[in-house]
C-alpha positions as CSV (number, residue, x, y, z in Angstrom):
1,X,0.0,0.0,0.0
2,X,1.2,3.5,-0.8
3,X,0.3,6.4,1.3
4,X,0.2,9.8,-0.3
5,X,0.4,13.3,1.3
6,X,1.0,16.9,0.2
7,X,-0.2,20.4,0.6
8,X,-3.8,21.6,0.1
9,X,-5.0,18.1,-0.7
10,X,-2.5,17.4,-3.5
11,X,-1.0,13.8,-3.8
12,X,2.3,15.2,-4.2
13,X,4.5,12.8,-2.1
14,X,4.3,9.1,-1.6
15,X,5.3,6.8,1.2
16,X,5.8,3.4,-0.4
17,X,4.6,0.2,1.4
18,X,6.8,-2.9,1.7
19,X,5.7,-4.4,-1.5
20,X,6.1,-1.2,-3.5
21,X,9.5,-0.7,-1.9
22,X,10.6,-4.3,-2.9
23,X,9.6,-3.6,-6.4
24,X,11.4,-0.2,-6.7
25,X,14.5,-1.8,-5.2
26,X,14.5,-4.6,-7.7
27,X,14.0,-2.1,-10.6
28,X,16.9,-0.1,-9.3
29,X,19.1,-3.2,-8.8
30,X,18.3,-4.1,-12.4
31,X,19.4,-0.7,-13.9
32,X,22.4,-0.6,-11.6
33,X,23.3,-4.0,-12.9
34,X,23.2,-2.7,-16.4
35,X,25.4,0.2,-15.5
36,X,27.9,-2.0,-13.7
37,X,28.1,-4.4,-16.6
38,X,28.9,-1.4,-18.9
39,X,31.7,-0.5,-16.6
40,X,30.2,2.2,-14.6
41,X,31.2,2.8,-10.9
42,X,28.6,4.3,-8.5
43,X,28.7,7.7,-6.8
44,X,26.5,9.1,-4.1
45,X,25.1,12.7,-4.6
46,X,23.5,14.8,-1.9
47,X,19.9,15.8,-2.1
48,X,20.5,19.5,-2.5
49,X,23.2,21.7,-3.9
50,X,24.3,25.3,-3.6
51,X,22.2,27.5,-5.9
52,X,25.4,28.7,-7.5
53,X,26.2,25.1,-8.7
54,X,22.8,24.6,-10.3
55,X,22.9,28.1,-11.8
56,X,25.9,27.0,-14.0
57,X,23.5,24.7,-15.9
58,X,20.9,27.4,-16.6
59,X,18.5,25.7,-14.2
60,X,16.8,28.9,-13.0
61,X,16.7,30.2,-16.6
62,X,15.3,27.2,-18.3
63,X,13.4,25.5,-15.6
64,X,12.2,28.1,-13.2
65,X,8.7,26.6,-13.1
66,X,10.1,23.3,-11.7
67,X,12.5,24.7,-9.1
68,X,12.4,24.3,-5.4
69,X,14.8,26.4,-3.2
70,X,15.7,25.8,0.4
71,X,16.9,28.2,3.2
72,X,17.1,28.2,7.0
73,X,14.5,29.9,9.2
74,X,15.1,33.4,10.2
75,X,14.5,33.2,14.0
76,X,15.4,36.8,14.7
77,X,12.4,38.1,16.6
78,X,10.3,35.0,15.6
79,X,9.3,31.7,17.3
80,X,10.0,29.7,14.1
81,X,6.6,28.0,14.1
82,X,4.5,27.7,11.0
83,X,1.0,29.3,10.7
84,X,-1.7,27.6,9.0
85,X,0.6,24.8,8.0
86,X,3.1,27.0,6.2
87,X,6.0,29.4,6.7
88,X,5.7,32.8,5.1
89,X,8.6,34.2,3.0
90,X,9.5,36.6,5.7
91,X,10.2,33.7,8.0
92,X,13.1,32.4,5.8
93,X,16.6,33.5,5.3
94,X,18.2,33.5,1.8
95,X,17.6,30.4,-0.2
96,X,21.0,29.5,-1.0
97,X,20.4,25.8,-1.7
98,X,18.5,24.4,-4.7
99,X,16.8,21.0,-4.9
100,X,17.7,19.3,-8.2
101,X,15.0,18.2,-10.6
102,X,17.5,15.7,-12.3
103,X,19.9,13.3,-10.8
104,X,22.8,13.7,-13.4
105,X,23.8,17.2,-12.1
106,X,25.7,15.4,-9.4
107,X,27.9,13.6,-11.8
108,X,29.0,16.8,-13.7
109,X,29.7,18.6,-10.4
110,X,31.7,15.5,-9.2
111,X,34.0,15.6,-12.2
112,X,34.2,19.5,-12.3
113,X,37.6,20.8,-13.0
114,X,39.0,17.3,-14.0
115,X,40.2,15.3,-17.0
116,X,38.4,12.1,-17.8
117,X,39.0,9.2,-20.1
118,X,37.4,9.0,-23.5
119,X,35.2,6.3,-22.2
120,X,34.1,7.4,-18.7
121,X,30.9,6.1,-17.3
122,X,29.3,6.6,-13.8
123,X,26.0,5.9,-12.2
124,X,24.0,7.5,-9.4
125,X,20.5,7.6,-7.9
126,X,19.0,10.6,-6.1
127,X,15.8,12.2,-5.0
128,X,14.6,14.8,-7.5
129,X,12.2,17.5,-6.9
130,X,9.7,19.3,-9.2
131,X,7.1,21.9,-8.6
132,X,4.3,20.9,-11.0
133,X,1.1,22.6,-11.8
134,X,-0.6,19.4,-10.7
135,X,0.3,16.0,-9.2
136,X,-1.1,12.5,-10.0
137,X,0.0,10.0,-7.4
138,X,3.1,7.9,-8.4
139,X,2.9,9.2,-12.0
140,X,3.7,12.7,-11.1
141,X,5.3,13.6,-7.9
142,X,6.9,16.6,-6.2
143,X,9.8,14.2,-5.0
144,X,10.8,11.0,-6.7
145,X,13.8,8.7,-7.2
146,X,15.6,8.8,-10.4
147,X,18.5,6.3,-11.4
148,X,20.8,7.7,-14.0
149,X,23.8,6.3,-16.1
150,X,26.1,9.2,-17.3
151,X,28.6,8.8,-20.1
152,X,31.5,11.4,-20.3
153,X,34.4,11.6,-22.7
154,X,34.4,11.5,-26.5
155,X,31.2,12.2,-28.6
156,X,31.4,8.6,-30.1
157,X,31.4,7.1,-26.5
158,X,28.4,9.1,-25.4
159,X,26.4,8.1,-28.5
160,X,27.5,4.4,-28.1
161,X,26.1,4.4,-24.5
162,X,22.8,6.0,-25.6
163,X,22.4,3.4,-28.3
164,X,23.4,0.5,-26.1
165,X,20.8,1.5,-23.3
166,X,18.1,2.3,-25.8
167,X,18.4,-1.3,-26.9
168,X,18.4,-2.6,-23.4
169,X,15.3,-0.5,-22.3
170,X,13.3,-1.7,-25.3
171,X,14.4,-5.4,-24.8
172,X,13.5,-5.2,-21.1
173,X,10.2,-3.4,-21.6
174,X,9.4,-5.9,-24.3
175,X,10.0,-8.8,-21.9
176,X,7.6,-7.1,-19.4
177,X,4.9,-6.5,-22.1
178,X,4.8,-2.8,-21.6
179,X,4.9,-1.7,-25.3
180,X,6.9,1.4,-24.7
181,X,7.0,4.0,-27.5
182,X,10.3,5.8,-28.2
183,X,9.4,9.5,-28.7
184,X,11.6,12.5,-29.5
185,X,11.2,15.2,-26.9
186,X,12.4,18.8,-26.2
187,X,14.3,19.3,-22.9
188,X,15.9,22.9,-22.8
189,X,19.4,22.1,-21.3
190,X,20.5,24.8,-23.6
191,X,19.6,28.5,-23.9
192,X,16.4,28.9,-25.9
193,X,18.0,31.3,-28.2
194,X,21.4,29.6,-28.3
195,X,23.1,27.7,-31.1
196,X,22.7,24.5,-29.2
197,X,18.9,25.1,-29.0
198,X,18.8,25.3,-32.7
199,X,20.8,22.1,-33.0
200,X,18.4,20.4,-30.7
201,X,15.5,21.4,-33.0
202,X,17.2,20.1,-36.0
203,X,18.4,16.9,-34.5
204,X,16.6,15.8,-31.3
205,X,18.9,15.3,-28.2
206,X,16.3,13.7,-25.8
207,X,14.2,10.6,-26.4
208,X,11.5,9.4,-24.1
209,X,10.2,6.0,-23.6
210,X,6.5,6.2,-23.0
211,X,3.8,4.0,-21.7
212,X,0.7,5.8,-23.0
213,X,1.4,9.4,-22.3
214,X,3.7,8.7,-19.3
215,X,7.6,8.9,-19.8
216,X,9.3,6.3,-17.5
217,X,12.8,6.5,-19.0
218,X,14.8,8.7,-21.3
219,X,18.1,8.9,-23.2
220,X,19.8,12.4,-23.4
221,X,22.6,13.9,-25.5
222,X,24.1,17.1,-24.1
223,X,27.1,17.4,-26.5
224,X,29.8,19.3,-24.5
225,X,27.3,21.7,-22.6
226,X,28.1,20.3,-19.2
227,X,31.8,19.8,-20.0
228,X,32.1,23.5,-20.7
229,X,30.1,24.5,-17.8
230,X,32.1,22.4,-15.4
231,X,35.4,22.5,-17.2
232,X,35.6,18.7,-17.8
233,X,38.0,17.8,-20.4
234,X,39.1,14.5,-22.0
235,X,41.9,13.0,-24.0
236,X,44.9,15.3,-24.2
237,X,42.8,18.0,-22.3
238,X,42.4,20.3,-25.1
239,X,38.6,19.5,-25.7
240,X,35.7,19.7,-23.2
241,X,34.1,16.5,-22.5
242,X,30.9,15.4,-24.2
243,X,28.2,13.9,-22.1
244,X,25.0,11.8,-22.3
245,X,22.7,10.2,-19.9
246,X,20.1,7.6,-19.4
247,X,17.4,8.2,-16.8
248,X,14.9,5.9,-15.1
249,X,12.0,7.4,-13.1
250,X,11.6,4.6,-10.5
251,X,8.1,5.6,-9.1
252,X,6.9,5.9,-12.6
253,X,8.0,2.3,-13.5
254,X,6.2,1.4,-10.2
255,X,3.0,3.0,-11.4
256,X,3.1,1.4,-14.8
257,X,3.8,-2.1,-13.4
258,X,1.1,-1.8,-10.8
259,X,-1.3,-0.9,-13.5
260,X,-0.3,-3.7,-15.9
261,X,-0.5,-6.3,-13.2
262,X,-3.7,-4.9,-11.7
263,X,-2.3,-4.2,-8.4
264,X,-0.7,-7.5,-7.9
265,X,2.8,-6.4,-6.7
266,X,4.3,-9.8,-6.0
267,X,3.4,-10.8,-9.6
268,X,5.0,-7.6,-10.9
269,X,8.2,-8.3,-8.8
270,X,8.5,-11.8,-10.3
271,X,8.0,-10.5,-13.7
272,X,10.8,-7.9,-13.3
273,X,13.1,-10.6,-12.1
274,X,12.3,-12.9,-14.9
275,X,12.5,-10.0,-17.6
276,X,15.8,-9.0,-16.3
277,X,17.2,-12.5,-16.7
278,X,15.8,-12.9,-20.2
279,X,16.9,-9.5,-21.5
280,X,20.4,-9.9,-20.0
């Protein structure tokens, strides 16, 4: 059983029960296994970052509608207690920390100012936070878990990783009988009026894997955007690293599998284990 909570009656947050947790953990083990087989090592990111770090990626220029910002309470002359279930803006000090809406930011900040191999690959999982205009249970949450596999280095390497994991996602979902559709999508990693934004329109850099209208995974090509912003270089150090990532929204996979198996979570868990074995 999943319990939901939120502000003003919105089902924005989920507390997963034991069966749901077991299924999410099995999915994450599967995706982590794919990453390790590809040579990835795992890193552990924090759940929030300095605003100055996220600002490097134009998060607040391109995704202001999704952003959550955190700051400590201003206790000068106040009791530090909420009124009617909320703190007012005047109760808070400056919001110097930002809550990320994507997991992969941690990888680029981890490698900031370094030189990587031409075939670097890393994986990480984190809590992501999105301020949405509406929420819909496990399908659309204010806070959810995202596993990502991030490739850094040469452009050819980043594209090989995208191609390899596209095949794995389609094979795995096929074994599960999900019938995912691969759809081109727009994701403004780059300035709306910039050259990279034009390149994205000419050649899609993000593909989503959708069950119905719900995207549960994606593959993303960033060219050397993050390499430039974080001064990550590869090879002889003369070029900025290219990057790509593969993302899995774990609660969204849970929502789809719960639906497909008509709420029978042990059956869904068994199906994931069997499909992971068949799909390799």
